[in-house]
N, C-alpha and C positions, 0 to 999 in steps of 0.2 A: 458462316454454314452452318446450318444445325445438321446435329448427326445421332440417329437413334437407332436402335434396335429393329424397329419397323415403321417402315413410313406408309398410311393409308390416305387415300385420295378418297374423299366423300364422305360426308356426314349424316346420312341418312340411317337406316337401321341396320343394312349389312356394316358399312363403314364402322358405326357409333361402337356395336355389338362385337366385331372383331376386336375392335381398340379394348373393350372391355374385357374379354377373355384371353390376349395378350397382355395387358397390365394382371391380372391373376396369374399369370406367371412368370411375372415378375421381369418383362420386358419393358425397354422403355418406348413410347409409342409419339409419333407426331401424326395430327391427324388434320389434313390441311380441307376444308370447305369451300367451295368457289363461291357461293353466297354469306351475308352478313350474318343469316341464320337458313339453317336446312328448309327449302321450300318445295321439296319434290314430292316423292308420292307418300312417303313417311308422315308428311302433316296434313294432306290432303285426302286420307283416308278416313274411315268409321271411326278405328280403334277399337274394333273387334279382335279378340285373338280366340280364335275359333279350332283348334286343331281337329275336332268333330268333323270337319268337310273336308279334311285330305284323306289321303290313302295312306296306308301304313308307315311307310318308311317317313314321310313327311310329317304325318302324325307325331312319329318320335321325335322330330325334330322341335315339334309344335310344342308337346307336351316339357319338354327338356326348356322350351321357353317361358311355358307356366312358372316353372320352378325358378328362373333367373328373371323372371319380373318379381315374383314375391319375394325373393330376395332382395333384390333392390328396393321394394317397397317398404321391408324392413329398416332399410338403412336410411331411405331418404322419401320424401312424397315424390312419387310419379304418377299421381294423378290414379293409382290400380283401385279399381273396385272389383271384388268377386260377387257377381251377381248372375253367373251362370249363362247359358244361351239354350233358345228353346227353336225349335223347326217344328212350325205349325201346318198342317196338311190341311189342303182344301178339298180333296176327294181323298176316296178310298184306295186310288191306286196309289197317291202319297204317302197315304196311313200305312198303306204294307208296304212300302220302301221304310218307312219307319220303323214297322217291328222289325224286318228284316235287319236293318240296321242296328237294332238291339241287342240280336243276336251276336252280329260281329263284335260289336262292344264289348262283350260279356268274355268272346272268344281272346280279345285285345286287351282283355283287363282295366277299359276306359269306362269308368262308370256314368251311367246314362237312365234315364227313367220316363216310362211310356206314362204320357198323360190323357186323361180322357177328354173330350170336348170341356166339360162343365169344369175338370180341372184347370184346363187354359183359361178358361172365361174369370174363373176367380183369381189367378195370377196376374192377368193380366187384365186389367179392367178395360172397357169398352172395346174389347175384343167381339166382332160380330158372331152371331149365332150363325149366321146361315155363311159364312166363310170356312169355320173351324171346326173340324171332325176329329182331332186328336192332335196330340204334340209330344215329342223326344224333348227331353230336357236335362242338360249336361252342366251337374251343377259347380263342377273344376273350373269352368272357363271365365275370363275374365275382361274386362273393358278399361283402356285407357282414355284418355284426351288426347287426340294424335296431334294437334296445334301445340299440346304443351310437353308431352311426355320426353320426346327426344331432345329438347332444350335442358330439362333439366336433369335428364341421364349425363349429357356431355357435361354440365356443371358441377354433376356430383365428380364423375371421373377426373373432371381437371383439378377440382378442390380436394379431394381426398384420394386420388390415386396416382397422380403426377402425369396426367393425359398434359401432353404439349397440343393445347389445340388451338388451329390456326383459321379461324373463320374471314371469310373475304379474301381468301389466297386460293386462287385455280392455278393448279399445277398443269401447265403447257408444254412441258418435255420431261420426259420420263425414261431412262435407258440405264440397260445393265451393263457391265463390264466388270470383271475380276471378282473380289469377294463383296463389293457392291452395287449397289445402285445409286444413281444420281437424278436427281430432279431440279427444274427449276419452277418458279409461281410466275404469277401474271405481274408481279412486283419488282420481279430480277433476284428474290431471294433464293439461295441455292441450299439442297438438303441431300444428305446423304445417310444410306440404311443399308443393311445386311440384306433385307426384302422388301418388296411393296406391294400392297396388297390396293385393285383398284376397284372402287364400288361407286361407280359413277352413274349407275341407273339408265335413265334414258338418254343420257349425253353420249351419245354415238359419234361425235366430230371432233372432240379435243383430245384424245389419247387413241391411238392405235385406229384412226377410222376405217383404213382400209380392211384390217382385219375383221372390224365389226360388223362390215357391209358385205363382207363375204361369208356370214355365218349366217345361221337361222334367226338372228336376233328380229324381234318386232315392238314396236311402241303399241299400247294401249291405252287409249283416251275413254276416260269415265267421266259421266256424268251425273252429279250428286247436287243436293237443296236441302236447304235447313228449315224446319217449322219454326216459327217463333216461338218462343216460351209464352204461356198464357194459363189461364184457369184448364185444368181438366187432369186426368189420371196418371200416376206415374206409369212409367212402361220399365221395369227394370231389367237391366243386362243386355244381351243382344237377340235380339228377336229375327229371326229367318224365317220365309216362308215356303209356298208350296212352289213357288219357280226357283227358289233354291236349293230344295231338294229333288228340283229336275234337273240344275247345271252343277253340284258341286261334286269334285270328283267322286269324293268318298262312298257316294250312293252308286257307283258304277260297280262295285263289287257286290251288291246287293244283287239275288238272283232274278228278283223281278226287272231290275233297271231296263234290259233290252227292251221287252215287253211295252213298258210303259213309254218308253221312247218313240216306238214305233205307232204310237196313238195321238203323236201330236201332229198339229198342222203345220207341216214345212213352211208356209208363207205368214205363219202368225206373226205380229207386229214386235210381239217381244222376243222373237227369235230373231228376226231380221236387225235387232238393235242390241242383243244380247241383254235383255233386260232381266234382273231380278228384283226383288222388294225385300229391301231389309231397313229395318229400324234400330237407331240407336239412342237412348235420350241422356243428354249432358246433364251433369249437376242442378244447371241454371232452367233446367226444365226445356230446353229447345230440343229438337229431336233429327237427325241427320235420317234424311230419307234418299234413297237411291236402290240400284245406279245401270249404268246403263256401259255397252262397251262396244268400241272399234277399233280397228287395226290398222297396221302400214309395217311393211317392212323397214328395216334400221336403213335398207338404199333410198326410201321414198316417204320419209318422216313426213314432209311437208304435203304431202297428199290430205294428212287429216286436219280437218278444220280447225279452227280456232274460234270457231262460233260457239254459243252454249243453243243450243236448241229449244226454243221454246216447248214446241209438242211433245219433245221426250219428258220435258217436267210437267206437263200438262198429264201426259199417258200416266208417270209414275204417282201422280198425284190422284187419277181417277184411279187406280189398282191400288193405291194404298187405301182409300174412302171404302174401298169393296173389304177390306178388311179390320179396321178400326174406326168407329165412330168416335171423334174428338170435336170438342165444342168450336177449334178453329183452326184454319188450315193455311195461314197466312204463311207467305214465303220470306224469309228474309234476307236468304242469300241463295246463290248457285255458284257453283263453280265446275270446272274442269280438272280432273286429275289424270297424269299419266305415269303408266307404270312399263319397264320390259319387261318381255319374257319370250321365250324361246317357241317357235312351232313344234319344232320334233323332239324335245329335251326338255327335263323339266327345271333345269339351270345351266348358265352359260358360264364353265369354267376352263379357262385357258391361263398356261404358265407360259411366257416367254420369256426364252433364255432360261437361267433357272433360280431366275429370283424375283421376276415381276408376275403376278399372280391376278388377271382379271376375274373378277366374281360378279357378274351382272344376271340379268334376266330371271331371278327369280318370280317374277309375275306376282299375282294377287296374294303368294302366299307369306309374303316379306315381314309385315307387321307381326304373323301369328308364328311362322318357323324361322324367321330371319334370325333371332337371339342363341335359338338351340342349334341352328344351323351354322353359323359362326363361331360358338364355341367348338363345334364339332371339326370345322375346317382348320382351326387354329390347333387344336390336338392334332390332328391329319399333319398339318406342316411341321411340327414341331417336336411329336413322338411317334407320328406313323400309326397312329389308331387307323382304325376304319370310317371312312368319311359319311357312310349312311348305315345305320340301325337299321335291322329289318322291323323290329317292333319295339316298343316299349316296354319296361317289364316290370308290372304293378299289380299287387293283389286283385283276380276280379270280385264284384260284386253279383249278386245274383240280379238277374234282369227284372224287371216288372213293369 
């Protein structure tokens, strides 16, 4: 029988950083991860940490995440690189949104700098002159190598902070009762804890399936690919493009957003498949490119095809070639990612009894806002502090 103050189910970004925050409070923590290593959304994404794409209260969690990531990097190498993020406008409607966003950032005290088209081309070699009319740069934003980062954080928490990490142990039964929760895993091991936090991502079937099926949760399937390393320019940091400006929620606060959206073709291929074009280069020179979005409710997840659709890869590659001139565009890998999100809410939070807390459905915000939200949630559960700050508080800098 394993006993601890807190039992966490799921070793992705939400589970891991809930564990990190609880350990900082001096709690004993057991974390059970179903797979030998995490295999879900946390390791299949770009590794872009971009609070700039979020509206105020989630941007506040994202900015707290930046501090958490930086603190961890100062203690152990989690693959963090502070190279900033840029949004590249492909037309003057998108540039207008960037200009309005620079003012919003000024009001929120979040550093950003407008770039001319020439400045964008200088910073990002290979950027096509006929694509970019200007950009907005966020110097504080960072990248990680998604396939490595979470494993390194878990190893650090285990070696240095006393985390009882149990990979390959799927919790199959969890119930509350009295002053403790009780759990059993697929190997027959039993656990007791004062509380449990369930961060099982898109796994809607293992624990509380009826509750999750009755919620507004849905599963999102993404398609991404990797361009093989080769000769060519360095593309530093997170590179987001015109379709990202038109998609990301932060831009909904811009005065011109509704007008810009009204001019879009509702039948466009990129709208049908939820495409926006992102680039992120890894230290080995390969480039992750994507992505697409398809959705199915928690009741109907099997409706999502398991196939990787070549025509979507071809479309993303064709769009990428309109943005950058690279000497080679060889695809050496293509994969699907899956994350859970809510249709009507920004995250699924449910307390079962008094001691079991289900946390999932954070959507595409997980890598960016997950660490900050997890810290806030632990503070909320154990100290009663507010779960969502309205804005982050940092000194403002003059927009330029």
